[in-house]
N, C-alpha and C positions, 0 to 999 in steps of 0.2 A: 697396352700401358702399365708407367712405371709404377713399383709401390714405394711413393718417393715421403724420407723426412727433411726438415733443416731446422739447425735450430741456427737461435742467434739471440742475439744479446739487446733482449729491450730494457736495460738501460740507457743505451748507446742512442742518441738521438739519430745519426748517419746511420743506424745496421733498422732502426724505428721506422724513419724512412721508405730504405731501402726494399724492406720485405710490404710496409702497405701498397707501394707499384704490386710488387711481386702478387702479390694479394688479389690487388685489382686485377693486371691479368687472367690470372688461374682459374676462368672462371669458372672450368667443372670441377674446382676440390677437387686436380691429381695432390693436392702434394698438405704434410698433415707440418701447419710452421710451428714451433715448440721455440717459446721464450727462457732463456737458458738463466736470467734476473729473476725469477723468480724462484726460489729456491725448495718450489713444492713438484720443477719440471724434472722429468726422471731424464740422464741423461749416461748416455751405454760409456764413456769413458771419461775425466776428473776435467767435471766443469772448468775449472782454470784454462784447461783446454780448448771442453770448447771459444770461452768463451774473449781465445788468443787469437784463434782461425774459426773459420769459416768450416762448416762442415752438417754434410750432406750425407744421408743413403742410402740406398737405390740398390733396388731392392735384396737389400740384407748383402751391401756394402758399403765398410765405412768408407767416405773420402772428404778431402781436404782442400780446402786453397780454391787452386782455379777448377782441380776437375770439381769440387760437386759445384760453383755455381755452374757448371757446365750443364749437370746431372739435373740441377733448377731448369735452365733456361731451354732441355729438351722434354722438360714434363709443359708448356707452356709454350703452342702453337705457335704463335711469333715471335720465340725465340729461341722457337725447331732448329732452323739452320746454324746458331749459331752452337746452339749443344751438340750440335752431329760435326761438323770441325771441326772441332776442340777434341774426338776423339780423333785425332794424327796427333801423333806426336812433337812436332811441332810447333802444333798451336798452341796444344795444352800448356809446354815448352812457355812460350813465348807470354801466353795469358797467364801462364804459374806466375816467370820475373816480373811482367808486371803489377800483379797482385800485390807477391813482396817490397814491390813500391809500394806502391800505396802501404801499407801493413807502414811502415814507416811515417807516412802523414800521418798517418791517420790521428791519434791523439786532438794532433791539432783541426782538424778537421774536426772534432767530436765536441770542439772547448769553438771552434767558432760555431756551428745552431747550435750548439746550448748558448750562447748570450743572443743568436737570434730567435731560438726560442720565447724567449724571458718578454 
């Protein structure tokens, strides 16, 4: 079992929803989730970098973007096949490109979710 820590933006409605979903799937409690928006949270790198991009540490290796998502998926049995597939460099490259496209639209999605959540 991987030693996995995931840092997320607890001030982001989209991030909170996604992490809540992952916590429900993580029945074995294999993942330590750290809310970077909490000023007391320990951060392995600059807090701004952690807020700008998804990060995880798997077995001591700091990962970001699609690689971090893949590590999280590997820790959850129902998503493990996706995480294992992402070990293929072509798959990971495609996932990273998709993630970068998502990041461009993330502010709009956050605003929309903020309005819905009111």
